[in-house]
C-alpha positions in Angstrom: -23.8 154.1 -16.7 -24.9 154.5 -20.4 -28.1 156.3 -21.4 -29.7 152.9 -22.3 -28.8 151.6 -18.8 -30.3 154.7 -17.2 -33.5 154.3 -19.3 -33.7 150.6 -18.3 -33.3 151.5 -14.6 -36.0 154.1 -14.8 -38.3 151.7 -16.6 -37.7 148.9 -14.0 -38.2 151.3 -11.1 -41.5 152.6 -12.6 -42.9 149.1 -13.0 -41.8 148.2 -9.4 -43.4 151.3 -8.0 -46.6 150.6 -9.9 -46.8 147.0 -8.9 -45.5 147.2 -5.2 -46.0 150.8 -4.2 -43.9 154.0 -3.9 -40.3 153.3 -3.0 -40.2 149.7 -4.3 -38.3 150.6 -7.4 -35.5 152.2 -5.5 -35.4 149.4 -3.0 -35.2 146.7 -5.7 -32.9 148.6 -8.0 -30.6 151.0 -6.1 -28.2 153.1 -8.2 -25.1 151.9 -6.5 -25.9 148.2 -7.2 -24.2 146.3 -10.0 -27.4 145.0 -11.8 -27.2 142.5 -14.6 -30.2 142.6 -17.0 -30.7 139.5 -19.2 -32.7 140.2 -22.3 -35.0 138.4 -24.7 -34.0 138.0 -28.4 -36.0 141.2 -29.1 -34.0 143.2 -26.5 -36.7 143.4 -23.8 -35.4 142.9 -20.2 -36.3 139.4 -19.0 -34.4 138.9 -15.7 -32.6 141.3 -13.3 -29.8 139.9 -11.2 -27.6 141.4 -8.5 -24.6 139.9 -6.8 -26.8 138.4 -4.1 -29.1 136.6 -6.6 -32.1 137.1 -8.9 -34.2 140.1 -8.1 -37.1 139.8 -10.5 -38.2 138.3 -13.8 -40.0 140.6 -16.1 -43.0 138.5 -17.2 -44.7 138.8 -20.5 -47.7 140.5 -18.8 -45.5 143.4 -17.9 -45.3 142.6 -14.2 -42.5 141.3 -12.1 -42.2 137.9 -10.5 -40.0 138.0 -7.4 -36.8 136.2 -6.8 -35.6 135.6 -3.2 -33.3 138.6 -3.2 -36.1 140.8 -4.6 -38.4 139.6 -1.8 -35.7 140.3 0.8 -35.2 143.8 -0.6 -39.0 144.6 -0.6 -39.3 143.4 3.0 -36.7 145.8 4.1 -38.3 148.7 2.2 -42.0 148.3 2.6 -43.7 148.6 6.0 -45.5 145.6 7.4 -47.9 144.2 6.2 -47.3 145.3 2.6 -47.1 142.3 0.2 -46.6 139.8 3.1 -48.3 136.6 4.0 -47.5 135.6 7.6 -47.6 131.9 8.3 -47.4 130.0 11.6 -44.4 128.1 12.7 -46.0 124.7 12.0 -45.7 125.4 8.2 -42.3 127.2 8.3 -40.1 124.2 7.4 -42.3 123.2 4.5 -42.5 126.7 3.0 -38.7 127.2 3.5 -38.3 124.0 1.5 -40.3 125.5 -1.4 -43.7 123.9 -0.6 -46.8 125.9 -1.1 -48.4 127.9 1.8 -51.9 126.9 2.7 -54.7 129.1 4.0 -55.1 127.0 7.2 -51.6 128.3 8.3 -52.0 131.9 7.4 -51.9 134.1 10.5 -51.8 137.6 8.9 -51.9 139.0 5.4 -51.8 142.4 3.7 -55.5 143.3 3.3 -54.7 144.6 -0.2 -53.4 141.2 -1.6 -55.4 139.9 -4.5 -55.1 136.6 -6.4 -52.1 136.8 -8.7 -50.1 139.3 -6.7 -46.5 138.6 -5.9 -45.9 138.2 -2.2 -43.3 137.3 0.4 -44.2 134.6 2.8 -42.8 135.4 6.2 -42.7 134.2 9.8 -44.5 136.1 12.6 -41.1 137.9 13.3 -41.0 139.0 9.6 -38.2 136.6 8.5 -38.4 135.7 4.8 -39.5 132.1 4.2 -40.3 132.2 0.5 -41.6 134.3 -2.4 -44.5 133.3 -4.7 -47.9 134.2 -6.2 -51.0 134.7 -4.1 -53.8 132.2 -5.1 -56.5 133.7 -2.9 -57.5 137.2 -1.8 -56.5 138.4 1.6 -60.0 137.8 3.0 -60.1 134.3 1.7 -56.7 133.5 3.1 -57.8 134.6 6.5 -61.3 132.9 6.3 -60.6 129.6 4.6 -59.4 126.5 6.4 -58.5 124.7 3.2 -56.8 125.6 -0.1 -53.6 127.0 -1.3 -52.9 130.6 -0.2 -49.6 131.1 -2.0 -48.0 129.2 -4.9 -44.4 129.2 -3.7 -41.8 129.9 -6.4 -38.7 129.6 -4.2 -38.1 128.8 -0.6 -35.5 130.7 1.5 -33.0 128.4 3.3 -32.8 128.8 7.1 -30.1 131.4 8.0 -29.8 130.5 11.6 
C-alpha cells in the first residue's frame, strides 16, 4: 500500500469513527480489504467500494452516506441499538424494496439518532433491511404515528 493509500485509509477511518463512533472506521475499512476509492476531478475521495459492494459515498458536507455493504459492516461492528431503526414485520417487504420507513412502524431506535443521521433499518432480529437517512429524531420516531422516519436510499434483498 502506498503512502497516499495509507493516508486515505487513515482519513476515511477518522471520518467514520467521528460519524458513527469508535471502531466504525476499522469495521468499514479493514486493512486486509481490497478497497477501491473513486475520486472527484479535484482528487477528493467520492465513493469507496469493496468486492461486496459500495461501502460509502463521501458527501460534500464531509460525512458519509452508507451503501448496503457499509450498513452491513456497521451492524456487525456496533452494538445494538447504535445507528439502527428497528421496524415491524408489516413494513419489512416495503423497506426491503427500497420504500421509506414510516414512524408508525418503528419498534425501536437508537436514542442518539438525530434528523440527518445515516442509519441502518433492521428487523427485530437485527437483519439488515435497508440503509438511509433519518428524517426524524429518535423521540419523534417512537412517538409519532405519521410521517417518514427514514428516507431509504437502498433496500436489501431478502437473503432467505
